[in-house]
N, CA and C atoms as a LAMMPS dump frame, in Angstrom:
ITEM: TIMESTEP
0
ITEM: NUMBER OF ATOMS
309
ITEM: BOX BOUNDS ff ff ff
-5.0000000000000000e+02 5.0000000000000000e+02
-5.0000000000000000e+02 5.0000000000000000e+02
-5.0000000000000000e+02 5.0000000000000000e+02
ITEM: ATOMS id mol type element x y z
1 1 1 N -63.453 -168.077 427.516
2 1 2 C -63.091 -166.749 427.189
3 1 3 C -61.506 -166.668 427.044
4 2 1 N -60.837 -167.605 427.776
5 2 2 C -59.305 -167.495 427.686
6 2 3 C -58.912 -167.875 426.306
7 3 1 N -59.58 -168.73 425.622
8 3 2 C -59.174 -169.01 424.27
9 3 3 C -59.245 -167.92 423.247
10 4 1 N -60.248 -166.964 423.409
11 4 2 C -60.441 -165.774 422.654
12 4 3 C -59.228 -164.799 422.949
13 5 1 N -58.919 -164.788 424.189
14 5 2 C -57.763 -163.847 424.569
15 5 3 C -56.531 -164.314 423.971
16 6 1 N -56.3 -165.659 424.021
17 6 2 C -55.119 -166.19 423.389
18 6 3 C -54.974 -165.922 421.874
19 7 1 N -56.173 -166.091 421.315
20 7 2 C -56.264 -165.951 419.768
21 7 3 C -56.049 -164.491 419.513
22 8 1 N -56.559 -163.568 420.343
23 8 2 C -56.335 -162.217 420.035
24 8 3 C -54.922 -161.839 420.186
25 9 1 N -54.299 -162.381 421.153
26 9 2 C -52.83 -162.09 421.296
27 9 3 C -51.98 -162.533 420.142
28 10 1 N -52.437 -163.75 419.7
29 10 2 C -51.538 -164.275 418.572
30 10 3 C -51.812 -163.448 417.273
31 11 1 N -53.03 -162.863 417.111
32 11 2 C -53.12 -162.01 415.834
33 11 3 C -52.366 -160.744 416.151
34 12 1 N -52.547 -160.218 417.365
35 12 2 C -51.726 -159.019 417.626
36 12 3 C -50.236 -159.035 417.403
37 13 1 N -49.607 -160.21 417.827
38 13 2 C -48.276 -160.403 417.782
39 13 3 C -47.761 -160.686 416.311
40 14 1 N -48.674 -161.22 415.597
41 14 2 C -48.261 -161.724 414.139
42 14 3 C -48.21 -160.477 413.24
43 15 1 N -48.757 -159.307 413.605
44 15 2 C -48.752 -158.289 412.653
45 15 3 C -48.216 -156.913 413.292
46 16 1 N -47.012 -157.119 413.925
47 16 2 C -46.32 -155.955 414.437
48 16 3 C -45.96 -154.917 413.375
49 17 1 N -46.116 -153.721 413.752
50 17 2 C -45.934 -152.705 412.735
51 17 3 C -44.415 -152.283 412.679
52 18 1 N -44.01 -152.159 411.517
53 18 2 C -42.624 -151.689 411.34
54 18 3 C -42.504 -150.231 411.319
55 19 1 N -41.672 -149.558 412.07
56 19 2 C -41.605 -148.128 412.195
57 19 3 C -41.308 -147.489 410.9
58 20 1 N -40.633 -148.189 409.926
59 20 2 C -40.285 -147.519 408.677
60 20 3 C -41.499 -147.488 407.674
61 21 1 N -42.517 -148.309 407.856
62 21 2 C -43.588 -148.341 406.927
63 21 3 C -44.361 -147.047 406.875
64 22 1 N -44.933 -146.694 405.724
65 22 2 C -45.634 -145.456 405.637
66 22 3 C -46.989 -145.65 406.486
67 23 1 N -47.549 -144.388 406.867
68 23 2 C -48.687 -144.439 407.73
69 23 3 C -49.836 -145.264 407.221
70 24 1 N -50.034 -145.151 405.87
71 24 2 C -51.16 -145.895 405.246
72 24 3 C -51.04 -147.38 405.409
73 25 1 N -49.889 -147.841 405.27
74 25 2 C -49.612 -149.384 405.464
75 25 3 C -49.793 -149.763 406.865
76 26 1 N -49.486 -148.95 407.871
77 26 2 C -49.784 -149.199 409.269
78 26 3 C -51.152 -149.409 409.508
79 27 1 N -51.953 -148.41 408.947
80 27 2 C -53.429 -148.513 409.142
81 27 3 C -53.968 -149.714 408.555
82 28 1 N -53.47 -150.014 407.368
83 28 2 C -54.116 -151.291 406.708
84 28 3 C -53.823 -152.535 407.512
85 29 1 N -52.751 -152.551 408.283
86 29 2 C -52.435 -153.762 409.034
87 29 3 C -53.435 -153.788 410.272
88 30 1 N -53.96 -152.704 410.711
89 30 2 C -54.86 -152.785 411.768
90 30 3 C -56.278 -153.263 411.379
91 31 1 N -56.499 -153.421 409.99
92 31 2 C -57.806 -153.914 409.57
93 31 3 C -57.824 -155.454 409.379
94 32 1 N -58.79 -156.11 409.883
95 32 2 C -58.987 -157.497 409.726
96 32 3 C -60.083 -157.85 408.833
97 33 1 N -59.806 -158.941 408.072
98 33 2 C -60.774 -159.552 407.203
99 33 3 C -61.891 -160.365 407.98
100 34 1 N -63.032 -160.632 407.386
101 34 2 C -64.011 -161.513 408.077
102 34 3 C -63.48 -162.792 408.593
103 35 1 N -62.735 -163.483 407.825
104 35 2 C -62.233 -164.776 408.226
105 35 3 C -61.339 -164.719 409.462
106 36 1 N -60.471 -163.587 409.561
107 36 2 C -59.547 -163.424 410.635
108 36 3 C -60.433 -163.114 411.983
109 37 1 N -61.521 -162.26 411.76
110 37 2 C -62.3 -161.915 412.909
111 37 3 C -63.037 -163.225 413.348
112 38 1 N -63.544 -163.988 412.405
113 38 2 C -64.406 -165.062 412.78
114 38 3 C -63.468 -166.073 413.572
115 39 1 N -62.202 -166.311 413.08
116 39 2 C -61.253 -167.163 413.743
117 39 3 C -60.905 -166.617 415.136
118 40 1 N -60.745 -165.397 415.202
119 40 2 C -60.362 -164.692 416.552
120 40 3 C -61.525 -164.928 417.479
121 41 1 N -62.666 -164.789 417.135
122 41 2 C -63.88 -164.952 418.07
123 41 3 C -64.453 -166.368 418.135
124 42 1 N -63.814 -167.205 417.205
125 42 2 C -64.321 -168.594 417.274
126 42 3 C -65.727 -168.75 416.937
127 43 1 N -66.168 -167.968 415.84
128 43 2 C -67.564 -168.179 415.332
129 43 3 C -67.351 -168.259 413.822
130 44 1 N -68.414 -168.77 413.159
131 44 2 C -68.395 -168.843 411.707
132 44 3 C -68.507 -167.471 410.967
133 45 1 N -68.131 -167.365 409.846
134 45 2 C -68.191 -166.179 409.003
135 45 3 C -69.731 -165.825 408.79
136 46 1 N -70.611 -166.984 408.647
137 46 2 C -72.017 -166.663 408.498
138 46 3 C -72.536 -166.028 409.818
139 47 1 N -72.003 -166.267 410.96
140 47 2 C -72.507 -165.604 412.211
141 47 3 C -72.105 -164.183 412.125
142 48 1 N -70.884 -163.88 411.719
143 48 2 C -70.488 -162.484 411.573
144 48 3 C -71.436 -161.754 410.582
145 49 1 N -71.776 -162.387 409.475
146 49 2 C -72.662 -161.684 408.554
147 49 3 C -74.058 -161.446 409.079
148 50 1 N -74.629 -162.462 409.9
149 50 2 C -75.858 -162.364 410.609
150 50 3 C -75.709 -161.15 411.557
151 51 1 N -74.667 -161.08 412.405
152 51 2 C -74.587 -159.968 413.298
153 51 3 C -74.528 -158.661 412.639
154 52 1 N -73.888 -158.565 411.446
155 52 2 C -73.856 -157.301 410.651
156 52 3 C -75.283 -156.978 410.293
157 53 1 N -76.054 -157.847 409.82
158 53 2 C -77.372 -157.476 409.304
159 53 3 C -78.318 -157.249 410.424
160 54 1 N -78.024 -157.708 411.622
161 54 2 C -78.856 -157.516 412.829
162 54 3 C -78.399 -156.273 413.572
163 55 1 N -77.15 -155.7 413.26
164 55 2 C -76.68 -154.612 413.963
165 55 3 C -76.031 -154.92 415.167
166 56 1 N -75.592 -156.212 415.324
167 56 2 C -74.862 -156.664 416.541
168 56 3 C -73.501 -157.004 416.119
169 57 1 N -72.692 -157.33 417.039
170 57 2 C -71.241 -157.737 416.657
171 57 3 C -70.346 -156.501 416.7
172 58 1 N -69.04 -156.676 416.384
173 58 2 C -68.142 -155.561 416.344
174 58 3 C -68.455 -154.559 415.25
175 59 1 N -68.13 -153.272 415.374
176 59 2 C -68.259 -152.313 414.287
177 59 3 C -67.461 -152.731 413.138
178 60 1 N -67.928 -152.393 411.961
179 60 2 C -67.156 -152.767 410.722
180 60 3 C -67.143 -151.714 409.756
181 61 1 N -66.209 -151.921 408.719
182 61 2 C -66.223 -150.844 407.643
183 61 3 C -66.568 -151.612 406.424
184 62 1 N -67.324 -151.046 405.543
185 62 2 C -67.767 -151.641 404.228
186 62 3 C -67.273 -150.767 403.055
187 63 1 N -66.472 -151.436 402.16
188 63 2 C -66.002 -150.783 400.918
189 63 3 C -66.617 -151.399 399.776
190 64 1 N -67.641 -150.715 399.251
191 64 2 C -68.465 -151.232 398.238
192 64 3 C -69.393 -152.262 398.688
193 65 1 N -69.87 -153.149 397.855
194 65 2 C -70.991 -154.161 398.267
195 65 3 C -70.361 -155.391 399.024
196 66 1 N -69.152 -155.783 398.748
197 66 2 C -68.723 -157.109 399.327
198 66 3 C -67.412 -156.961 400.097
199 67 1 N -66.777 -155.9 400.079
200 67 2 C -65.514 -155.762 400.914
201 67 3 C -65.805 -155.266 402.311
202 68 1 N -65.75 -156.206 403.41
203 68 2 C -65.903 -155.82 404.747
204 68 3 C -64.645 -155.99 405.505
205 69 1 N -64.365 -154.927 406.363
206 69 2 C -63.13 -155.07 407.297
207 69 3 C -63.557 -154.608 408.637
208 70 1 N -62.898 -155.154 409.615
209 70 2 C -62.995 -154.708 410.984
210 70 3 C -61.657 -154.015 411.516
211 71 1 N -61.882 -153.016 412.254
212 71 2 C -60.636 -152.407 412.814
213 71 3 C -60.317 -153.286 414.133
214 72 1 N -59.138 -153.656 414.34
215 72 2 C -58.624 -154.503 415.366
216 72 3 C -59.094 -153.969 416.717
217 73 1 N -58.989 -152.644 416.896
218 73 2 C -59.306 -151.857 418.127
219 73 3 C -60.904 -152.12 418.457
220 74 1 N -61.698 -152.057 417.369
221 74 2 C -63.144 -152.257 417.415
222 74 3 C -63.544 -153.665 417.98
223 75 1 N -62.725 -154.643 417.482
224 75 2 C -63.102 -156.094 417.808
225 75 3 C -62.76 -156.252 419.2
226 76 1 N -61.506 -155.668 419.718
227 76 2 C -61.136 -155.952 421.05
228 76 3 C -62.077 -155.207 421.951
229 77 1 N -62.622 -153.915 421.678
230 77 2 C -63.506 -153.241 422.448
231 77 3 C -64.793 -153.976 422.52
232 78 1 N -65.34 -154.465 421.493
233 78 2 C -66.522 -155.325 421.475
234 78 3 C -66.423 -156.577 422.398
235 79 1 N -65.212 -157.185 422.427
236 79 2 C -65.084 -158.455 423.322
237 79 3 C -65.054 -157.951 424.677
238 80 1 N -64.457 -156.795 424.961
239 80 2 C -64.361 -156.304 426.399
240 80 3 C -65.699 -155.884 426.898
241 81 1 N -66.551 -155.307 425.979
242 81 2 C -68.05 -154.973 426.374
243 81 3 C -68.882 -156.246 426.804
244 82 1 N -68.454 -157.316 426.177
245 82 2 C -69.401 -158.503 426.522
246 82 3 C -68.711 -159.446 427.51
247 83 1 N -67.795 -158.907 428.33
248 83 2 C -67.357 -159.696 429.504
249 83 3 C -68.396 -159.849 430.589
250 84 1 N -68.574 -160.893 431.13
251 84 2 C -69.636 -161.073 432.164
252 84 3 C -69.031 -161.633 433.453
253 85 1 N -69.272 -160.891 434.477
254 85 2 C -68.731 -161.415 435.822
255 85 3 C -69.995 -161.932 436.561
256 86 1 N -69.851 -163.095 437.148
257 86 2 C -70.998 -163.598 437.88
258 86 3 C -71.136 -162.885 439.093
259 87 1 N -72.329 -162.72 439.582
260 87 2 C -72.581 -161.965 440.896
261 87 3 C -71.989 -162.749 441.958
262 88 1 N -71.625 -161.962 443.053
263 88 2 C -70.847 -162.651 444.187
264 88 3 C -71.673 -163.708 444.807
265 89 1 N -72.973 -163.432 444.984
266 89 2 C -73.94 -164.359 445.621
267 89 3 C -73.963 -165.646 444.754
268 90 1 N -74.016 -165.633 443.464
269 90 2 C -74.123 -166.819 442.649
270 90 3 C -72.828 -167.623 442.814
271 91 1 N -71.722 -167.106 442.894
272 91 2 C -70.378 -167.789 442.941
273 91 3 C -70.421 -168.48 444.38
274 92 1 N -70.799 -167.77 445.403
275 92 2 C -70.827 -168.244 446.778
276 92 3 C -71.721 -169.492 446.872
277 93 1 N -72.941 -169.41 446.215
278 93 2 C -73.879 -170.497 446.209
279 93 3 C -73.257 -171.728 445.53
280 94 1 N -72.535 -171.438 444.355
281 94 2 C -72.131 -172.605 443.699
282 94 3 C -70.995 -173.362 444.422
283 95 1 N -70.069 -172.554 445.246
284 95 2 C -69.094 -173.243 445.959
285 95 3 C -69.644 -173.892 447.078
286 96 1 N -70.677 -173.47 447.748
287 96 2 C -71.342 -174.207 448.886
288 96 3 C -72.027 -175.44 448.277
289 97 1 N -72.647 -175.253 447.1
290 97 2 C -73.418 -176.487 446.686
291 97 3 C -72.444 -177.636 446.214
292 98 1 N -71.266 -177.239 445.714
293 98 2 C -70.301 -178.332 445.316
294 98 3 C -69.614 -179.025 446.544
295 99 1 N -69.417 -178.285 447.566
296 99 2 C -68.847 -178.866 448.719
297 99 3 C -69.779 -179.652 449.515
298 100 1 N -71.152 -179.402 449.574
299 100 2 C -72.03 -180.145 450.25
300 100 3 C -72.606 -181.423 449.516
301 101 1 N -72.402 -181.486 448.292
302 101 2 C -72.917 -182.556 447.406
303 101 3 C -72.11 -183.845 447.645
304 102 1 N -72.878 -184.887 447.66
305 102 2 C -72.235 -186.233 447.756
306 102 3 C -72.694 -187.071 446.631
307 103 1 N -71.751 -187.651 445.882
308 103 2 C -72.176 -188.483 444.702
309 103 3 C -72.261 -189.911 444.961
């Protein structure tokens, strides 16, 4: 999960908005292409396509038949929604198991 966070930070930093740009240009910078989202999430573009067909994955925008874009905020929100915390009991069990094992 840390790799995804690092990749997200690098994409965020690489497209800083210039205050003098028109509002439309700023909005366009917040849209990501499929290849950018795939790289960010470390999945293939085919996986993103499958997720779109199945109604899974981050929300997306479709312009015409072939132009698909993702809002940066929607991708980050989707990643946050899929964060999993292990139950406290499972973590305690794993730590006890590792300490008591002898190889």
